[in-house]
C-alpha positions in Angstrom: -23.0 20.4 10.0 -25.5 17.9 8.8 -25.7 19.7 5.5 -22.0 19.4 5.2 -22.1 15.7 5.7 -24.8 15.4 3.0 -22.8 17.6 0.6 -19.4 16.1 1.1 -20.2 12.4 1.8 -23.6 11.9 0.3 -25.1 10.6 3.5 -27.8 12.1 5.7 -27.7 11.9 9.5 -29.7 12.7 12.6 -28.4 15.3 15.0 -29.0 17.1 18.3 -28.4 20.4 19.9 -27.8 20.5 23.6 -25.7 22.2 26.3 -23.4 19.2 26.7 -21.9 16.4 24.6 -23.8 13.7 26.6 -27.2 15.3 26.3 -26.6 15.8 22.5 -25.6 12.2 22.1 -28.7 11.0 23.9 -31.0 13.4 22.1 -29.6 12.4 18.7 -31.2 9.0 18.9 -34.7 10.2 19.7 -35.8 11.2 16.2 -34.6 9.1 13.3 -34.0 9.0 10.4 -33.1 12.4 9.0 -34.2 14.6 11.8 -32.8 16.9 14.5 -33.6 17.2 18.2 -33.2 20.2 20.5 -32.7 19.3 24.1 -33.6 22.3 26.3 -32.1 22.5 29.8 -35.6 22.1 31.4 -36.1 18.9 29.4 -33.2 17.0 31.0 -35.4 15.2 33.5 -37.8 14.0 30.8 -34.8 12.8 28.7 -33.5 10.7 31.7 -37.0 9.5 32.8 -36.7 5.9 31.6 -33.1 5.9 30.5 -31.3 2.7 31.6 -28.2 3.4 33.7 -26.2 1.4 31.2 -26.6 4.2 28.7 -24.7 6.7 30.8 -20.9 6.8 30.3 -18.9 4.9 32.9 -22.0 2.9 34.1 -22.1 0.1 31.6 -19.7 -2.1 33.5 -18.6 -2.8 37.0 -19.3 0.6 38.5 -22.9 0.5 37.0 -23.5 -2.9 38.6 -22.2 -1.6 42.0 -24.5 1.4 41.8 -27.5 -0.7 41.0 -26.8 -3.1 43.9 -25.9 -0.4 46.4 -28.7 2.1 45.7 -31.4 -0.2 44.2 -31.8 1.9 41.0 -31.9 0.9 37.4 -32.6 4.2 35.5 -31.0 7.6 35.3 -34.0 9.3 36.8 -34.0 6.9 39.8 -30.3 7.7 40.4 -31.0 11.4 40.1 -33.5 11.2 42.9 -31.0 9.7 45.3 -30.0 12.4 47.9 -26.4 13.6 47.6 -25.5 12.6 51.1 -26.6 9.0 50.3 -24.4 9.1 47.2 -21.5 10.3 49.1 -22.0 7.6 51.7 -22.1 4.8 49.2 -19.6 6.2 46.7 -17.4 8.9 48.4 -15.0 9.2 45.5 -17.7 9.0 42.7 -20.6 10.9 44.2 -19.9 14.1 42.3 -19.5 12.3 39.1 -22.7 10.3 39.5 -24.6 13.5 40.4 -23.3 15.3 37.3 -24.3 12.4 35.1 -27.9 12.7 36.1 -28.4 16.4 36.4 -27.2 17.2 32.9 -24.0 19.0 34.0 -21.5 16.3 33.1 -19.6 18.0 30.3 -17.0 15.7 28.7 -15.1 17.8 26.1 -15.5 17.0 22.4 -12.1 15.7 21.1 -10.9 15.1 17.6 -10.4 11.4 16.8 -6.8 10.5 17.1 -4.9 9.0 14.1 -4.1 5.3 14.2 -0.8 4.7 15.8 -0.1 1.8 13.3 -1.1 0.2 10.1 -1.4 -3.6 10.3 -2.4 -6.5 8.2 -2.4 -10.3 8.9 -3.6 -13.6 7.7 -4.2 -17.0 9.2 -3.4 -20.4 7.7 -5.1 -23.4 9.2 -5.1 -27.1 8.3 -3.6 -27.9 5.0 -3.0 -24.2 4.4 -0.2 -24.0 7.0 3.0 -22.3 5.7 5.7 -25.0 5.9 8.5 -23.4 3.9 10.4 -20.1 4.1 9.6 -19.4 0.4 5.9 -19.5 1.0 6.3 -17.3 4.1 8.3 -14.8 2.0 5.5 -14.8 -0.6 2.9 -13.9 1.9 5.1 -11.4 3.6 5.3 -9.6 0.3 1.5 -9.8 -0.1 1.0 -8.2 3.3 3.7 -5.6 2.6 2.0 -4.7 -0.7 -1.2 -3.9 1.1 0.5 -1.9 3.8 2.6 0.0 1.3 -0.5 1.3 -0.5 -2.1 2.2 2.8 1.0 4.0 3.9 1.1 6.1 0.7 -2.6 7.0 1.2 -2.0 7.8 4.8 0.9 10.1 3.9 -1.1 11.9 1.3 -3.8 12.7 4.0 -1.7 13.3 7.1 1.9 14.0 5.9 3.5 11.4 8.2 5.6 8.3 7.7 6.3 5.1 9.7 9.7 4.4 11.1 9.3 0.8 12.3 8.3 -2.5 10.7 7.1 -5.4 12.9 6.5 -9.0 11.9 4.3 -11.4 13.9 4.6 -15.2 13.4 2.5 -17.9 15.0 2.6 -21.7 14.7 4.0 -25.0 15.9 7.3 -23.4 16.9 5.8 -20.8 19.1 4.5 -17.3 18.7 6.9 -14.4 18.3 7.3 -10.8 17.0 10.4 -9.2 15.5 10.9 -5.5 14.8 13.2 -3.3 12.8 13.6 0.4 12.4 13.1 1.6 8.9 12.3 5.3 8.1 10.2 5.2 4.9 9.9 9.0 4.7 7.7 10.4 2.0 8.5 8.0 -0.8 9.3 4.6 0.7 9.1 1.6 -1.7 7.4 -1.8 -1.4 10.8 -3.5 -1.7 12.1 -1.5 1.3 9.3 -2.9 3.5 9.7 -6.4 2.1 13.5 -6.3 2.7 13.1 -5.3 6.4 10.2 -7.7 7.0 12.1 -10.6 5.6 15.1 -9.8 7.7 12.8 -9.8 10.8 11.3 -13.2 9.7 14.7 -14.8 9.3 15.6 -13.9 12.9 12.6 -16.0 13.9 13.4 -19.0 11.7 13.9 -22.0 14.1 17.5 -23.1 14.2 18.4 -20.4 11.7 17.6 -22.7 8.8 15.1 -22.3 5.9 14.8 -26.0 5.1 12.7 -27.5 8.0 8.9 -27.7 8.1 7.7 -24.5 9.8 4.0 -25.0 10.4 3.2 -21.3 10.4 -0.5 -20.7 11.2 -0.6 -16.9 11.3 1.5 -14.2 9.8 1.1 -10.5 10.5 2.9 -7.2 9.7 2.6 -3.6 10.9 4.0 -0.2 10.2 4.3 2.1 13.2 6.3 4.8 14.9 4.9 7.6 12.7 6.8 10.9 12.4 5.7 14.2 10.9 6.8 14.8 7.3 5.1 18.2 6.8 8.0 19.5 4.8 8.4 16.5 2.6 6.5 15.7 -0.6 5.7 12.4 -2.2 5.9 12.2 -6.0 2.6 11.5 -7.5 4.0 8.5 -9.4 4.6 6.8 -6.1 0.8 6.1 -6.0 0.9 4.2 -9.3 4.2 2.4 -9.7 7.6 1.6 -8.2 10.2 3.7 -10.0 13.8 4.7 -9.4 16.6 3.0 -7.5 15.8 1.6 -4.2 17.5 3.5 -1.4 19.6 1.6 1.0 17.8 0.6 4.1 19.7 0.7 7.4 17.9 -1.0 10.2 18.5 -2.0 13.7 16.9 -5.3 14.6 15.3 -6.0 17.9 13.3 -9.2 18.7 10.9 -9.8 21.5 8.8 -12.8 22.3 5.1 -12.0 22.0 1.7 -13.5 21.3 1.0 -13.7 17.6 -1.4 -11.3 16.1 -4.2 -13.2 15.5 -25.1 6.8 13.5 -25.5 7.5 10.0 -29.1 7.2 8.7 -29.8 10.1 6.4 -29.9 14.6 5.7 -31.3 17.7 7.1 -35.0 18.3 7.1 -36.7 18.8 10.4 -36.1 19.7 14.1 -37.9 18.3 17.1 -37.8 19.7 20.6 -37.6 17.7 23.7 -39.9 19.2 26.4 
């Protein structure tokens, strides 16, 4: 695996082999850079000897503070030495979890990282840079949309999915708000499509329905979300370089809701160390 990281990404990294994800994660940091650690089952107590409780999953916050106060322990090895009946008396619902953390049996499954549920971009405008006219807001909406359009095309090429919702977030002197619209971009949505829907959302926010008054916009954001699978659709390669062809008609249903405005690699594969 480390060799694959080196080959495909050009980076080297440290690694660890152990019976659980937690032990491998803790062991990985023992020998850096560019090394590998093997954590044997009989070495778990040595690994936990001086390990702060905060390093164990779930014990870095309120529960960890409660454990320290109730049991008078500060390291994993000290917690491991607490009799089970004492654990059950102090933390009846968490005793089994706490014991598993410190005896090496806690086995949280390895899960693939989930894809982002949205693509977002935003910008703040303070002091003299406030956006006071609809025209300047429209300009910056197009700038944000341009970035999101490129990211959407890249995301589609990798994951074969497309967004179905455009959201616009506005903050300023007239209050903070968000506006949304459905817009299925499919495999070859255009920049103009995104801009058209985003501008329609923004116009719903305009105070008094007019474009002439001073707006005082201090933050502007946009996101694409509601992804759907497009495994059977293909995007023309030219979509990655230019806008071409007639723009397809966008049918959107607008919905507005008030909301707050959006405001261990180290290096390769050379040696292995054993924890004993």
